[in-house]
C-alpha angles and dihedrals in degrees: 000000000000113000093004089079087071096030100083121179131202110199120201108197123167132216131202114272120185098180115074099193114129112245117246110270117247132167106278149108125281108263090249088076125076143146116287093026131141122236127194114277131225143320081046123065115233120224124230117192144161147143137291140181102235135045119234099030119141114240122195120201116196125186116195112260094356104076135242140288128198132213139167130241116246143166115285127215093270096047095263120131109246142173130206131190132178114216120219115266106280125191122234115287140052153106102230135171118225118202123190120192138180136147086279095062148279130295128191137195115190134194093021117171131193125223136104122325120210128187116216114201145159138083134315099313088059090042090050101121135209087261098022094246124113146121130249130184146145140198139237113326090221096060126069100216118228096199136024131238105231125177115233090228096046093120090050104219126259116049091356089268094168096050125096107281095210093047093049095046092047091051091048090056090050092049094048090055103034096039095212133095120292121200119205128197115189117199111164139142128193125242096015133144123227089243088068089057092047124094119231088255091057093046091051089064091064109020136047119232093260090054092060108088125224117264117282120223130208125180091342096306127095110266114248092236092063107117112263093004095120093039088058096044107029107027107029093063089058099051097098090055114101107233137179100213151322136247120199136195112183141111108098090100092053096050094096116082087229090058103053103283095141094048096045090093085065104032097050097052088042090054090052092049092048097046089052092052095043096048091046095048094046093049094050091251094306092117106064116250086223099043115163114270120195128186142181117243108225119283121220123284123179126030098229140062109273135166092262137164094213095102090051092045091052088051092048090050085071094044087254095299096106093225141049145258093046138150093278098038107040122181091014129128135194141207114212110220105166092110096057107083120168106186092167096051108140087220093056128277090271086069108058113194096217101096091143096075091044091051091050092050091049089048093053092052092043091055090052099042106025099034100029094234099163089173087074096057089101089067096054121115111257125250125184116252094199145322139242119216120208101199102190093052092035095228132135124206118205116205121211094178097118093089138047087253123126107208128222124202111214098178141354097246136088105073124105132181134204115214124204132201102232141033091222093070099116098185110048089164091071094040093052109054120219093218123106127259107027130160089224091066119073130186116249128188132240104245100181139013139174136171094292108025149029128210126210128197116218097172096111094040096061114069130202089262092051104028102152128083111242105164145003128201136178129213094344097158123107088241104018103175148359120275109310090342103114116124110258128042142157103263094214102046104019090235109154128231110251124242118267142177126209127187115208119227105221 
């Protein structure tokens, strides 16, 4: 078993439930707690909580070798009787036994370790399991669930074949570097929009009340695309858990303009802000209100040029900066995946099987952003800090010299320019559409590169009727290149440069 002895996983997998009656309260743990689990290490205090039958009972929580804490049962928000206790700060390691006693009985958790706890969420590419089998569900949109409904066999046994592949591989990278336990909570549901994962408070930051549609119903249960449905059923039950951070893989369902593409640049950062606040508030401040949040920028889909919103969605995933962290999305990190197509995937090309490269790219950025490992900056994917235009030769040089990255050019393709007729066009953003494809955008080659820059030549792309450069974009297609064959990479790590779009002010 090797390192897996210390690499404990807690899988949160949901099943369909048609009945919405609240189960009878008995003295017990929340279903997010089980033997062999990992709790958040010091300096944070991890929360233990559960249910009881009577209000006002004294509950004692004892952790072997670390002392005891007491609390009192009380009414929860949904009318249940609950108890909460914060353990003392405990350094990474273990195992420990946690014993909870009251007049109603005795509860025990054995083989409990302490380390860092990460939540892994999103749609089907996060839910994509080690064996591509799994179960996802949710409950009534109108009820914030207190507890979750986890199957005992959700991890699936040998080799964790029913657990999220990306989540597991990401955690394994963290463990191999950090050398202490990593806890993973997977809560994902296929084909879902980010609005379903957003609380009403988050949605209110981006939409007015009349823009929020009424709940949808399917086979008697609330449809998972109902706004806030998954927040209520698959995030809210986790809020009392003290966590270190979140990774996220979602966006495919928002890539259509009819499904929130244009507002994603608002709703996604608002979701991050709100999750941070809600987890922090519910844990009594033990979860940081600025915890690190990593995400996967969309991978390729179809193997042809289509009028797709994927380039725009990738841009909106960064709040239109093109990179993270940025001023709007602080303490965030991103794995670029646009160069990992899998057109022969048996699960459909929208579900590429290569989660290993994505996990490694997330890990590199997590070490830099979440764990402050500046020694790993030389493995970061490059992003241009600016460009210099040479008008007479009609070339543009992009500089990547802001990082410790040494760039590698793998082909001469990927850049496009939009040319405009007059210098007095003040708003090139509106003149040059972001959609793909567009006749106003023309491919241009890389004519020169070195370890810190690439140069493109747009001479032939701009005609006498449209002689002026209005916009530049990079790898804007839904599926821009063959596997690991986009244009610009980090030579050391193989991390690709992300797509970007830049509108020139004339």
